[in-house]
C-alpha positions as CSV (number, residue, x, y, z in Angstrom):
1,M,-45.1,-2.2,254.9
2,L,-46.5,-5.7,255.1
3,P,-50.1,-6.4,254.2
4,R,-52.4,-6.9,257.2
5,H,-52.7,-10.7,256.5
6,E,-49.0,-11.3,256.6
7,S,-48.6,-9.2,259.8
8,Q,-51.2,-11.3,261.6
9,Q,-49.5,-14.5,260.4
10,Q,-46.2,-13.3,261.8
11,N,-47.8,-12.5,265.2
12,W,-49.4,-15.9,265.3
13,F,-46.0,-17.6,264.8
14,D,-44.2,-15.2,267.1
15,I,-42.1,-17.3,269.4
16,E,-43.1,-15.4,272.6
17,N,-46.8,-15.9,271.9
18,L,-46.2,-19.6,271.2
19,I,-44.3,-20.0,274.5
20,V,-47.0,-18.3,276.5
21,F,-49.6,-20.5,274.9
22,L,-47.6,-23.7,275.6
23,E,-47.0,-22.7,279.2
24,S,-50.7,-22.1,279.6
25,V,-51.5,-25.5,278.2
26,Q,-48.9,-27.1,280.5
27,N,-50.4,-25.4,283.5
28,I,-53.8,-26.7,282.6
29,I,-52.3,-30.2,282.3
30,V,-50.6,-29.9,285.7
31,F,-53.9,-28.6,287.2
32,I,-55.8,-31.6,285.9
33,L,-53.1,-33.9,287.3
34,A,-53.5,-32.2,290.7
35,I,-57.3,-32.6,290.7
36,G,-56.9,-36.3,289.8
37,L,-54.3,-36.8,292.4
38,F,-56.5,-35.2,295.0
39,G,-59.3,-37.6,294.0
40,V,-57.0,-40.6,294.3
41,M,-56.0,-39.4,297.8
42,V,-59.6,-39.2,299.0
43,I,-60.4,-42.7,297.6
44,R,-57.3,-44.2,299.3
45,L,-58.1,-42.4,302.5
46,Y,-61.6,-43.9,302.5
47,D,-60.1,-47.4,301.7
48,L,-57.7,-47.0,304.7
49,F,-60.4,-46.1,307.1
50,S,-62.7,-48.8,305.9
51,S,-59.9,-51.4,306.2
52,L,-59.5,-50.4,309.9
53,I,-62.9,-52.1,310.7
54,V,-61.6,-55.6,310.0
55,P,-58.6,-57.1,311.8
56,I,-55.6,-54.9,311.1
57,K,-52.5,-56.1,309.3
58,F,-49.6,-53.8,310.2
59,Q,-47.9,-54.2,306.9
60,N,-51.0,-53.2,304.9
61,V,-51.9,-50.2,307.1
62,T,-48.3,-48.9,307.0
63,S,-48.2,-49.4,303.3
64,D,-51.4,-47.5,302.8
65,I,-50.3,-44.6,305.1
66,L,-47.0,-44.3,303.3
67,F,-48.8,-44.4,299.9
68,I,-51.1,-41.5,301.0
69,L,-48.0,-39.6,302.2
70,I,-46.4,-40.1,298.8
71,L,-49.5,-38.8,297.1
72,V,-49.6,-35.8,299.4
73,E,-46.0,-35.0,298.6
74,L,-46.7,-35.3,294.9
75,F,-49.6,-33.0,295.3
76,K,-47.4,-30.5,297.0
77,L,-44.9,-30.8,294.2
78,L,-47.6,-30.0,291.6
79,I,-48.8,-27.0,293.7
80,I,-45.2,-25.7,293.9
81,Y,-44.9,-26.0,290.2
82,L,-48.2,-24.1,289.5
83,R,-47.1,-21.3,291.9
84,E,-43.4,-21.0,291.0
85,Q,-43.1,-22.7,287.6
86,R,-40.3,-24.9,288.9
87,I,-39.8,-28.4,290.3
88,S,-38.8,-28.5,294.0
89,V,-35.8,-30.9,294.1
90,G,-36.2,-31.4,297.9
91,V,-39.8,-32.5,297.6
92,A,-39.0,-34.8,294.7
93,V,-36.1,-36.4,296.6
94,E,-38.3,-36.9,299.7
95,V,-41.0,-38.6,297.6
96,S,-38.3,-40.9,296.1
97,I,-37.0,-41.8,299.6
98,V,-40.4,-42.6,301.0
99,S,-41.3,-44.6,297.8
100,V,-38.2,-46.8,298.3
101,L,-38.9,-47.3,302.0
102,R,-42.6,-48.2,301.2
103,E,-41.4,-50.8,298.7
104,I,-39.2,-52.4,301.3
105,I,-42.0,-52.4,303.9
106,I,-44.5,-53.9,301.5
107,R,-42.3,-56.7,300.3
108,G,-40.4,-57.3,303.5
109,A,-36.6,-56.9,303.8
110,L,-36.0,-60.6,304.2
111,E,-37.9,-61.5,301.0
112,I,-36.0,-59.2,298.7
113,P,-32.9,-60.5,297.0
114,W,-29.6,-59.1,298.3
115,Q,-28.9,-57.5,294.9
116,Q,-32.0,-55.4,295.1
117,I,-31.4,-54.5,298.8
118,L,-27.9,-53.4,297.8
119,A,-29.4,-51.3,294.9
120,M,-32.0,-49.8,297.2
121,C,-29.4,-48.9,299.8
122,S,-27.3,-47.3,297.1
123,L,-30.2,-45.3,295.9
124,L,-31.1,-44.2,299.4
125,L,-27.5,-43.2,300.0
126,V,-27.4,-41.1,296.8
127,L,-30.8,-39.5,297.6
128,G,-29.8,-38.7,301.2
129,T,-26.6,-37.2,300.0
130,L,-28.5,-35.1,297.5
131,L,-30.9,-33.9,300.2
132,L,-27.9,-33.0,302.4
133,I,-26.2,-31.1,299.6
134,R,-29.4,-29.3,298.8
135,A,-29.8,-28.2,302.5
136,W,-26.1,-27.2,302.6
137,M,-26.4,-25.1,299.4
138,S,-29.6,-23.5,300.7
139,R,-27.9,-22.5,303.9
140,I,-24.9,-21.0,301.9
141,Y,-27.2,-19.0,299.7
142,T,-29.3,-17.8,302.6
143,T,-26.1,-16.7,304.5
144,Q,-24.8,-14.9,301.3
145,D,-28.2,-13.1,300.9
146,L,-28.0,-12.0,304.6
147,M,-24.4,-10.8,304.1
148,D,-25.5,-8.9,301.0
149,D,-28.4,-7.3,302.9
150,E,-26.0,-6.4,305.7
151,I,-23.6,-4.7,303.3
152,V,-26.4,-2.7,301.7
153,Y,-27.7,-1.7,305.1
154,H,-24.2,-0.5,306.2
155,D,-23.7,1.5,303.0
156,N,-26.8,3.5,303.6
């Protein structure tokens, strides 16, 4: 039998306890990020409405709106992570697509070198394909789940 001191030390370094502790710390970090992101969204929204008082520049307003939408999607990504402890690939891809489009709108398509336009188009093509594959896989798994439920239903 181990002395009480050694038994407590083994429990402290038990891998399961350590994992639970680290996951808790990680959730606290993600929660702090979500609160900070929410604050940034409120500030940017206030800036957007205050900029509407002066003559409107379409490019700036569109850029601000897209930036706020990116922040909203990132906030949604953090909330999904806190609820389900996973990263939503679909939301992450959508954020990436909107970010690339925002960059094109801000800088103007005619002012960007053709190499960067080609790279952005390639990135958008890959991200769009990834989004389509994700939707296709989701439909396959949903159909498979429905078929499994149907088989179980008929067996009873």
